[in-house]
Structures are given as structure tokens and as C-alpha cells.
C-alpha positions as CSV (number, residue, x, y, z in Angstrom):
1,M,-29.9,-51.4,9.1
2,A,-29.7,-48.8,6.3
3,K,-26.4,-47.4,5.0
4,N,-26.1,-43.7,5.3
5,I,-24.4,-40.6,3.9
6,M,-24.4,-37.1,5.4
7,I,-24.4,-33.7,3.7
8,Q,-22.9,-30.9,5.8
9,G,-22.3,-27.3,4.7
10,T,-19.8,-24.5,5.3
11,M,-22.8,-22.2,6.2
12,S,-26.5,-21.9,6.1
13,N,-28.0,-21.8,2.5
14,A,-25.0,-23.5,1.0
15,G,-27.4,-25.8,-0.8
16,K,-27.5,-28.8,1.6
17,S,-31.3,-29.3,1.4
18,L,-31.5,-29.4,-2.4
19,L,-28.3,-31.6,-2.7
20,A,-29.9,-34.0,-0.2
21,A,-33.1,-34.0,-2.2
22,G,-31.1,-34.6,-5.4
23,L,-29.3,-37.6,-3.8
24,C,-32.6,-39.0,-2.6
25,R,-34.0,-38.8,-6.1
26,I,-30.8,-40.4,-7.6
27,F,-30.9,-43.3,-5.1
28,K,-34.6,-43.8,-5.8
29,Q,-33.9,-43.8,-9.6
30,D,-31.2,-46.4,-9.0
31,G,-33.7,-48.7,-7.3
32,Y,-33.0,-48.1,-3.6
33,R,-35.4,-47.5,-0.8
34,V,-34.2,-44.1,0.5
35,A,-35.3,-41.7,3.2
36,P,-34.1,-38.3,4.3
37,F,-33.2,-37.4,7.9
38,K,-32.4,-34.1,9.7
39,S,-32.1,-34.4,13.5
40,Q,-32.8,-30.7,14.2
41,N,-34.4,-28.2,11.8
42,M,-35.1,-24.5,12.5
43,A,-37.7,-23.2,10.2
44,L,-41.1,-21.6,10.1
45,N,-42.1,-23.6,7.0
46,S,-43.6,-26.7,8.4
47,F,-46.0,-29.5,7.4
48,I,-48.5,-31.8,9.1
49,T,-48.3,-35.5,8.3
50,K,-51.2,-37.9,7.9
51,T,-50.8,-38.9,11.6
52,G,-51.0,-35.3,12.7
53,G,-47.3,-34.8,13.4
54,E,-45.5,-31.5,12.5
55,M,-42.2,-31.5,10.7
56,G,-40.0,-29.2,8.6
57,R,-40.8,-28.8,4.9
58,A,-37.2,-29.4,3.7
59,Q,-37.6,-33.1,4.7
60,V,-41.1,-33.1,3.1
61,V,-39.5,-32.1,-0.2
62,Q,-36.7,-34.7,0.2
63,A,-39.3,-37.3,0.9
64,E,-41.2,-36.4,-2.2
65,A,-37.9,-36.6,-4.2
66,A,-37.5,-40.1,-2.7
67,G,-41.0,-41.1,-3.7
68,I,-42.2,-41.7,-0.1
69,A,-44.7,-40.2,2.3
70,P,-43.4,-37.5,4.8
71,D,-42.9,-38.9,8.3
72,V,-41.9,-37.1,11.5
73,R,-39.1,-39.6,12.0
74,M,-37.3,-37.7,9.2
75,N,-37.1,-34.6,11.3
76,P,-37.4,-35.5,15.0
77,I,-36.7,-31.9,16.3
78,L,-38.2,-28.8,14.7
79,L,-37.6,-25.4,16.2
80,K,-40.0,-22.7,15.1
81,P,-38.7,-19.2,16.1
82,T,-41.2,-17.1,18.1
83,T,-38.9,-14.3,19.0
84,D,-35.3,-13.4,18.2
85,V,-34.2,-15.4,21.3
86,G,-36.8,-18.1,21.6
87,S,-38.6,-20.9,19.7
88,Q,-41.4,-23.3,19.9
89,V,-39.8,-26.8,20.3
90,I,-41.5,-29.7,18.6
91,V,-40.2,-33.3,19.2
92,N,-41.3,-36.1,17.0
93,G,-44.1,-34.0,15.7
94,V,-45.5,-32.9,19.1
95,V,-45.2,-29.4,20.6
96,Q,-43.1,-29.4,23.8
97,G,-43.6,-25.7,24.5
98,N,-41.6,-22.5,24.0
99,M,-38.0,-22.2,25.1
100,R,-35.5,-19.4,25.1
101,A,-32.4,-20.2,23.1
102,M,-30.1,-20.6,26.1
103,E,-32.6,-23.0,27.8
104,Y,-32.8,-25.2,24.7
105,Y,-29.0,-25.1,24.2
106,K,-28.6,-26.4,27.8
107,R,-31.3,-29.1,27.4
108,K,-30.9,-30.3,23.8
109,R,-28.8,-33.3,24.6
110,E,-31.9,-34.6,26.5
111,Y,-33.4,-35.1,23.1
112,I,-30.7,-37.5,21.8
113,P,-32.8,-40.6,22.7
114,A,-35.7,-39.2,20.7
115,V,-33.4,-38.5,17.8
116,M,-31.8,-41.9,17.9
117,E,-35.2,-43.7,18.2
118,A,-36.4,-41.9,15.1
119,Y,-33.2,-42.6,13.1
120,N,-33.0,-46.3,14.1
121,S,-36.6,-46.8,13.2
122,L,-36.1,-45.3,9.8
123,A,-33.0,-47.3,9.3
124,Q,-35.0,-50.5,9.7
125,D,-37.3,-49.5,6.9
126,Y,-35.0,-48.2,4.2
127,D,-31.8,-49.1,2.3
128,I,-30.1,-45.7,2.4
129,I,-30.5,-42.7,4.7
130,V,-29.5,-39.3,3.3
131,I,-28.7,-37.1,6.4
132,E,-28.7,-33.3,6.2
133,G,-26.7,-31.2,8.7
134,A,-27.6,-27.6,9.8
135,G,-25.6,-24.5,9.4
136,S,-21.9,-25.4,9.7
137,P,-20.0,-28.1,11.7
138,A,-17.3,-25.5,12.5
139,E,-19.4,-23.3,14.9
140,I,-16.8,-23.8,17.6
141,N,-19.0,-22.1,20.2
142,L,-21.7,-24.7,19.7
143,K,-19.8,-27.9,19.1
144,Q,-19.9,-29.2,22.6
145,E,-23.7,-29.7,22.5
146,D,-23.9,-30.5,18.8
147,I,-26.6,-33.1,17.8
148,V,-27.1,-32.1,14.2
149,N,-23.6,-32.0,12.5
150,M,-20.6,-33.9,13.6
151,G,-22.2,-34.8,16.8
152,L,-25.0,-36.7,14.9
153,A,-22.4,-38.1,12.4
154,K,-20.7,-39.8,15.3
155,L,-23.9,-41.1,16.8
156,V,-25.0,-42.8,13.6
157,D,-21.5,-43.4,12.2
158,A,-22.1,-41.4,9.0
159,P,-19.5,-40.4,6.4
160,V,-19.7,-36.8,5.4
161,L,-19.6,-34.7,2.2
162,L,-18.9,-31.0,2.9
163,V,-20.6,-28.5,0.6
164,G,-19.5,-24.9,-0.1
165,D,-21.4,-22.2,-2.0
166,I,-19.2,-20.7,-4.7
167,D,-22.0,-18.3,-5.8
168,R,-21.3,-16.2,-2.7
169,G,-17.6,-16.2,-3.3
170,G,-14.8,-17.4,-1.1
171,V,-15.6,-21.1,-1.5
172,F,-12.0,-22.3,-1.1
173,A,-11.7,-20.4,2.2
174,Q,-15.1,-21.8,3.2
175,L,-14.2,-25.4,2.6
176,Y,-10.6,-25.3,3.9
177,G,-11.5,-23.1,6.9
178,T,-14.2,-25.5,7.9
179,V,-12.0,-28.6,7.7
180,A,-9.2,-26.7,9.6
181,L,-11.5,-25.9,12.5
182,L,-12.6,-29.5,13.0
183,E,-11.1,-32.1,15.4
184,E,-9.0,-34.8,13.9
185,D,-11.6,-37.5,14.3
186,E,-14.1,-35.2,12.7
187,R,-11.9,-34.6,9.7
188,R,-11.6,-38.3,9.1
189,R,-15.4,-38.4,8.7
190,I,-15.2,-36.0,5.7
191,K,-14.8,-38.2,2.6
192,G,-15.0,-35.4,0.1
193,T,-15.9,-31.8,-0.7
194,I,-18.5,-30.3,-3.1
195,V,-18.4,-27.0,-4.8
196,N,-22.0,-25.9,-5.3
197,K,-23.9,-23.4,-7.3
198,F,-21.1,-23.0,-10.0
199,R,-21.7,-20.9,-13.1
200,G,-19.2,-21.1,-15.9
201,D,-16.4,-23.3,-17.2
202,R,-15.2,-25.9,-14.7
203,A,-11.7,-25.9,-16.4
204,I,-11.1,-22.5,-14.8
205,L,-11.6,-24.1,-11.4
206,E,-9.3,-27.0,-11.8
207,P,-6.1,-25.4,-10.4
208,G,-7.9,-24.3,-7.3
209,L,-9.6,-27.7,-6.9
210,K,-6.2,-29.5,-6.9
211,I,-4.9,-27.2,-4.3
212,L,-8.0,-27.6,-2.2
213,E,-7.6,-31.4,-2.3
214,E,-4.0,-31.1,-1.1
215,L,-5.0,-28.8,1.7
216,C,-8.1,-30.7,2.9
217,K,-6.5,-34.1,2.1
218,V,-9.8,-35.4,0.6
219,P,-11.0,-35.4,-3.0
220,V,-13.3,-32.8,-4.5
221,V,-16.3,-35.1,-5.3
222,G,-17.9,-32.7,-7.7
223,V,-18.8,-29.3,-8.9
224,V,-22.6,-28.9,-9.1
225,P,-23.9,-26.2,-11.4
226,Y,-26.2,-23.4,-10.3
227,T,-29.4,-25.2,-11.0
228,H,-32.7,-23.5,-11.9
229,V,-35.4,-25.9,-10.6
230,D,-38.7,-24.9,-9.2
231,I,-38.6,-26.8,-5.8
232,D,-40.0,-25.4,-2.5
233,D,-37.4,-23.6,-0.5
234,E,-36.7,-24.5,3.1
235,D,-37.0,-21.1,5.0
236,S,-36.8,-17.3,4.8
237,L,-33.4,-17.4,3.1
238,T,-35.4,-18.2,-0.1
239,E,-34.5,-16.3,-3.2
240,R,-38.2,-15.8,-3.8
241,F,-38.3,-12.9,-1.4
242,H,-35.7,-11.0,-3.3
243,R,-36.9,-11.4,-6.9
244,D,-37.5,-8.2,-8.8
245,T,-40.7,-9.5,-10.3
246,A,-42.3,-7.3,-13.0
247,R,-46.0,-7.1,-12.9
248,K,-47.6,-9.4,-15.5
249,L,-51.0,-10.0,-17.0
250,L,-52.3,-10.9,-13.6
251,D,-50.5,-9.4,-10.6
252,I,-50.6,-11.0,-7.1
253,A,-49.0,-9.4,-4.0
254,V,-48.0,-11.5,-1.0
255,I,-47.5,-9.4,2.2
256,R,-44.1,-10.5,3.5
257,L,-44.8,-10.4,7.2
258,P,-41.8,-10.3,9.5
259,R,-42.5,-13.8,10.9
260,I,-43.9,-15.2,7.6
261,S,-44.4,-19.0,7.6
262,N,-45.5,-21.5,5.0
263,F,-45.0,-19.1,2.1
264,T,-44.9,-22.2,-0.1
265,D,-48.7,-22.1,0.1
266,F,-48.5,-19.7,-2.9
267,S,-46.1,-21.6,-5.1
268,P,-48.9,-22.8,-7.5
269,F,-49.5,-19.2,-8.7
270,E,-45.8,-18.9,-9.6
271,R,-46.0,-21.6,-12.2
272,F,-48.2,-19.7,-14.6
273,E,-46.1,-17.9,-17.1
274,N,-48.2,-14.7,-17.2
275,V,-48.9,-14.4,-13.4
276,S,-46.6,-12.4,-11.2
277,L,-46.3,-13.3,-7.5
278,R,-44.5,-10.5,-5.6
279,Y,-43.5,-10.4,-1.9
280,V,-44.2,-6.9,-0.5
281,T,-42.8,-5.3,2.6
282,S,-43.8,-1.6,2.1
283,T,-46.6,0.5,0.8
284,N,-44.4,1.7,-2.0
285,D,-44.1,-1.8,-3.4
286,L,-47.8,-2.8,-3.2
287,H,-49.0,-0.8,-6.2
288,E,-52.5,-2.0,-7.4
289,P,-52.4,-5.8,-7.6
290,D,-55.3,-8.0,-8.7
291,M,-55.0,-10.1,-5.6
292,I,-53.5,-9.6,-2.1
293,L,-52.5,-12.7,-0.2
294,I,-51.8,-12.5,3.6
295,P,-49.8,-15.5,4.6
296,G,-49.4,-17.5,7.8
297,T,-47.1,-16.2,10.6
298,K,-45.6,-17.6,13.8
299,S,-46.9,-14.5,15.7
300,T,-50.2,-13.2,14.4
301,I,-50.6,-10.4,16.9
302,A,-47.0,-9.0,16.5
303,D,-47.3,-9.2,12.7
304,L,-50.7,-7.5,12.7
305,K,-49.2,-4.7,14.7
306,W,-46.4,-4.4,12.2
307,L,-48.9,-4.4,9.3
308,R,-50.8,-1.6,11.0
309,E,-47.7,0.5,11.8
310,S,-46.2,0.0,8.3
311,G,-49.3,1.5,6.6
312,L,-49.9,-1.7,4.6
313,E,-53.1,-2.4,6.5
314,A,-54.6,0.9,5.4
315,R,-53.6,0.1,1.8
316,I,-55.2,-3.3,2.0
317,L,-58.4,-1.9,3.3
318,Q,-58.5,0.6,0.5
319,A,-57.9,-2.1,-2.1
320,A,-60.6,-4.3,-0.5
321,S,-63.1,-1.4,-0.7
322,R,-62.3,-1.2,-4.5
323,G,-63.1,-4.8,-5.0
324,T,-59.6,-6.3,-5.0
325,L,-59.5,-10.0,-4.0
326,V,-58.0,-10.4,-0.5
327,F,-57.2,-13.9,0.8
328,G,-55.7,-14.8,4.1
329,I,-54.2,-18.1,5.2
330,C,-54.0,-19.2,8.8
331,G,-52.5,-16.2,10.6
332,G,-53.4,-14.0,7.7
333,F,-57.0,-15.2,8.0
334,Q,-57.0,-14.4,11.7
335,M,-55.9,-10.9,10.9
336,L,-58.9,-10.4,8.6
337,G,-61.4,-10.9,11.5
338,K,-62.8,-8.4,14.1
339,R,-60.6,-9.3,17.0
340,I,-57.7,-11.4,18.2
341,S,-57.4,-12.4,21.9
342,D,-54.4,-14.1,23.6
343,P,-55.4,-14.1,27.3
344,D,-52.8,-16.8,28.2
345,Q,-50.0,-15.3,26.2
346,V,-49.7,-18.4,24.0
347,E,-47.9,-16.3,21.4
348,A,-45.8,-14.5,24.0
349,A,-46.2,-11.2,22.2
350,G,-47.0,-9.2,25.3
351,I,-50.4,-8.2,24.0
352,T,-53.6,-9.9,25.2
353,E,-56.1,-8.4,22.8
354,L,-55.9,-6.5,19.5
355,A,-58.5,-5.3,17.0
356,G,-58.4,-7.1,13.7
357,M,-58.8,-5.7,10.2
358,G,-62.6,-6.1,10.4
359,L,-63.0,-7.5,6.9
360,L,-64.5,-10.7,8.1
361,E,-66.8,-11.3,11.0
362,H,-64.9,-14.0,13.0
363,E,-63.0,-13.4,16.2
364,T,-59.9,-15.5,17.2
365,V,-58.9,-16.7,20.6
366,F,-55.5,-18.4,21.2
367,E,-55.5,-21.6,23.2
368,G,-52.6,-23.7,24.5
369,Q,-53.4,-26.9,22.5
370,K,-52.2,-26.8,18.9
371,V,-54.4,-27.9,16.0
372,Q,-52.3,-30.3,13.9
373,T,-54.2,-32.2,11.3
374,Q,-54.4,-33.0,7.6
375,T,-57.8,-32.2,6.1
376,S,-59.6,-32.8,2.9
377,G,-63.2,-32.5,1.5
378,V,-65.3,-30.7,-0.9
379,F,-66.0,-26.9,-0.9
380,G,-69.7,-26.2,-0.2
381,T,-71.4,-23.2,-1.7
382,V,-68.9,-20.3,-2.0
383,E,-70.4,-16.9,-2.5
384,G,-68.9,-13.9,-4.3
385,L,-65.9,-13.6,-6.6
386,L,-64.7,-17.1,-5.8
387,S,-68.0,-18.9,-6.4
388,G,-66.1,-21.1,-8.9
389,L,-64.6,-23.0,-5.9
390,S,-68.1,-24.4,-5.1
391,G,-68.1,-28.2,-5.4
392,L,-64.3,-28.6,-5.9
393,K,-62.2,-31.0,-3.8
394,Y,-59.7,-29.5,-1.5
395,E,-56.9,-30.9,0.7
396,G,-54.1,-29.6,2.9
397,Y,-53.2,-29.3,6.6
398,E,-54.0,-27.1,9.6
399,I,-51.4,-26.0,12.1
400,H,-52.5,-23.2,14.5
401,M,-53.1,-22.3,18.1
402,G,-56.0,-19.9,17.5
403,R,-59.7,-20.8,17.3
404,S,-62.0,-18.8,15.0
405,G,-65.4,-20.4,15.4
406,E,-66.8,-23.2,13.3
407,R,-64.4,-25.3,11.1
408,R,-64.9,-24.6,7.4
409,P,-62.5,-24.9,4.4
410,V,-63.0,-21.3,3.4
411,Y,-64.6,-18.3,5.1
412,G,-66.0,-15.1,3.6
413,G,-67.6,-13.9,0.4
414,G,-67.7,-11.0,-1.9
415,N,-64.0,-10.3,-2.5
416,I,-62.7,-11.2,1.0
417,Y,-61.8,-14.7,2.0
418,G,-59.8,-16.7,4.5
419,S,-58.8,-20.3,5.4
420,Y,-56.9,-22.2,8.0
421,I,-55.8,-24.8,5.4
422,H,-52.2,-24.7,4.3
423,G,-51.7,-26.0,0.8
424,I,-55.3,-25.2,-0.2
425,F,-54.2,-23.9,-3.6
426,D,-52.4,-27.2,-4.4
427,A,-55.5,-29.3,-5.1
428,P,-56.4,-29.8,-8.8
429,G,-58.6,-27.0,-10.0
430,V,-58.4,-24.7,-7.0
431,T,-55.7,-22.3,-8.2
432,E,-57.2,-22.4,-11.7
433,A,-60.6,-21.4,-10.2
434,V,-59.0,-18.4,-8.5
435,L,-57.2,-17.3,-11.6
436,K,-60.3,-17.7,-13.8
437,A,-62.2,-15.4,-11.4
438,L,-59.4,-12.8,-11.5
439,C,-59.4,-13.0,-15.3
440,A,-63.2,-12.6,-15.5
441,Q,-63.0,-9.6,-13.2
442,K,-60.2,-8.0,-15.2
443,G,-61.5,-8.9,-18.6
444,V,-58.5,-11.0,-19.8
445,D,-58.4,-14.4,-21.5
446,Y,-57.5,-17.1,-19.0
447,A,-55.9,-19.2,-21.7
448,R,-53.2,-16.5,-21.9
449,L,-51.9,-17.5,-18.5
450,G,-50.7,-20.9,-19.5
451,T,-51.7,-24.1,-17.7
452,F,-49.9,-27.3,-16.6
453,D,-50.3,-30.5,-14.5
454,L,-48.9,-29.7,-11.1
455,L,-48.0,-33.3,-10.1
456,E,-46.3,-34.0,-13.4
457,Y,-44.5,-30.6,-13.1
458,K,-43.2,-31.4,-9.6
459,E,-41.9,-34.8,-10.7
460,R,-40.1,-33.2,-13.6
461,Q,-38.4,-30.7,-11.3
462,Y,-37.1,-33.5,-9.1
463,D,-35.8,-35.3,-12.1
464,L,-34.1,-32.1,-13.4
465,L,-32.4,-31.7,-10.0
466,A,-31.2,-35.3,-10.0
467,D,-29.8,-34.8,-13.5
468,A,-27.8,-31.8,-12.3
469,V,-26.5,-33.4,-9.2
470,R,-25.7,-36.7,-10.9
471,G,-23.9,-34.8,-13.7
472,G,-21.9,-32.7,-11.2
473,L,-20.8,-35.4,-8.8
474,D,-18.7,-38.5,-9.2
475,M,-21.5,-40.9,-8.3
476,D,-19.2,-43.9,-8.4
477,Y,-17.2,-42.4,-5.6
478,V,-20.4,-41.4,-3.8
479,Y,-21.5,-45.1,-3.9
480,R,-18.1,-46.1,-2.6
481,I,-18.6,-43.8,0.3
482,V,-22.0,-45.2,1.0
483,N,-20.6,-48.7,0.9
484,R,-17.7,-47.8,3.2
485,E,-15.1,-48.5,0.6
486,V,-13.3,-45.3,1.2
């Protein structure tokens, strides 16, 4: 059976996911077969594996860092929020239905066998399992039914590193307060603390670190610097949404829907130096972009209603009439059609039918069975502005409840397009073809955008992350933890 180590945090967004990815990369570099694991993830950013199972993208990123294929065993429970008080529950890649928060809270221990089956199966195939917790282990109102932090650590007998985010301030209180709120047996599982996202001279921290060690009675295993790596974020806490991005040579606006999902679909555009990718929530921020992207959403009908009420729909229609390229993915594609119907309330939005934006001819009907599949192929003849896609290979995955007629990789023509395929811009040449079309339309030189090899770029980012984590942590001590020597 594999050895393990668990990363828990003092709060959400303390950096658990990236630290776990960094450790996965380090263990891989050091010659170990390593896999990530998170028993329960709550996120709208999900992925479909080769076997058709659905899992959180954080564990996909960690699997990529480990150099292995994503597997639903790495994330046996995925919660996808549908409302403020309810989520779609996915167990080992398969949808179980929608549940209100209280119902799931009462029932979640029923899923322990599924969690343990997934973990034990992984542990037979790998040398080390890097486990990620969720939120904080000191949520004292939730601890009784915990299956993702200390509850899981006990089930799989995992030693824990506790991570605090110094960039937000109050890191000493975060770490000591968390330890203080734990039970004695839980404190014994914590083998060290980590100060994450540090900017500055570590020498200034030293007096505080010594006091922290005395208070928590465990060593500070490291201080990890604030690391600028371009790696997909886990969820809506992403800093991408809050960047003040100046408009560049080519300007792309992504509509930040209230229930936006799989926004990492658009990451390839960010990696061109002279392309701006801005997330827009109001008409004042839209301006006159060269391209408008409408992303996926967990609630197409509710978000289309918001788009209409915010005035953004009218602005998009105006831009489309002027020839601006508009591209919708999944839920965004559904919105571009003539009508959306949900007779069985699959989305639970309280609306059975809503007129679409009318920019494409399809109509969408929601059905109970979810489409979950990876897909690949070759674009046929694509008409209009994006004719350069014709004959290119594509790949990605579909994950949707709606049906919109025949299955095609891309719909539309002229300057309006849509697709059900998440990750469609990742395949070699696809993003480049879109940007070349925009350059031709605007009369600018494509060579000025800057180009790169996406796969090589991603590998370099994982190596940079590993360098930062290895440099910030006492890896000899980390290995002693893994080997149960402390």
C-alpha cells in the first residue's frame, strides 16, 4: 500500500491545491509513482475522464503534475453547487442527483465506503498519495460528520501538514487558532506547519516562526514564496476574475456569469503576450472587445435571465450585429440559440422555458441523463470568420444535461459560433486559428501576439512550481513524515 501525506489549510484558498500539485511534481521528479487524492471537492470546474467519469479539475491539475492520467478515484465525491443551498452530487464520477446542503450533510457518511474504495484502489497502484483537505479542519460545527479533513486523515492514517496564507494577513493566528481548536488526537496528526504565499525577507519572519513552533508544538516545515505560475485554478476564488487587465493588441471579453463553470476553457488565450482576456460582469466593463466568450454555467436558464436583466445581452447582440466574434461554450452555446426548455426542472431554476438570444438556430431541451464523455475528431467545413478551423484536429470533453440537436464540434457561421466541447481551444492550432482570424479582421500582424508550445509551457509551469515548493520546504523533513520517522 502507498505511503501518504495530507495537506490541510486554515481556510479556503490558503494554497492547498497548488502545494499538493507541487509535492506531486517533486515526488515524480524524485522517482516515485505518485497520485493525488481529495475525498470531497466542491467546485464548478470539472473534467471528464477517458472512461466518462466526472471529477474536479484541481485533482486533474495535480495528476498532470504527477505525470499521470486523471482518474475519478482521485476525487470520489464532487459537489457542483446549483443554488446557494444545494448541489449536484457526483460519486465516483457518476451523478447521484441534486441535494440540499442539509440533506447531504446528514447523508455524507453513507459515502465513506465509496471514498475508501477509491483510496484503497489508488494506494495499490502508487508509491505515495498526496491528499488534499477542504476548507479548514477547525470548522467545529461540521467536524462530527467530517470526511475530508481530520475525519479522512483518521480513516487513512495520514500525517498532516497545516498551511496558512500569509498574504491575507494574520497567518500566526490562523495556524495557532486552527491547532488550538482541534482535539488532542487530531493535533498529534499535525507534523508541521507551512507559511504560504510569502513576499519578502524570511529573516523578518524568524522570531514569529519560533514562537509559532513553541505554541503549536510542531516545527514550521517551510515558508513558500508567493509563486507566479500559470496553472489552472480550482474554482471561483481564482485571481483571474479580479485582474485589472488593460486592453491589448487583441482584446477578448469573457462574460463572468454568476454560476460560471470551466472558465479554464479560455486559459490558452491568456498565454499570448499581446492578448488581453478580461472577465466582465457589467455593461460598463464590456467596452468594444474583438471577441466575446460566453462560458459554461451550472444553471443556464438562471444565468441567461441575469444576462438579460444586467443589460449585457443587449450589448452582446449589438456587438454581434457589428461583426464582433461571439463564441459560446456549453451553457453559453445553449444561450445563443432560439429557446431553452426545462420541462422536468432538471436545473431547478423554477422556469420551464425561456427565449434564447436568437443568434443561432438551435433549441435546447434539458433531460435527466447527463452527457459525460471525452471527444475528439477533425473539424469539417467551418463557414465564416473561423473558416481557418476547417480540417484541424480537436479534442476535449462534454458535460451537460441539455440536448441541442445533432452532435457537432462547432455550430454556427459568420461571426457567431458555439460548441459543447470544453477544452476545445487546447488542441494544437485551434487557438492560433481563432487569433489569426481576429488579426485578419482587425488588420494586425499575428506575429506580434507571440506564440508558444502549450504542452511544453505547461510542463515548465509545473517544474517552476516544484522549484518554489522544494526551495521553501524542508524536504528532508517532509520525507521523514512520509516514511513515518516523525
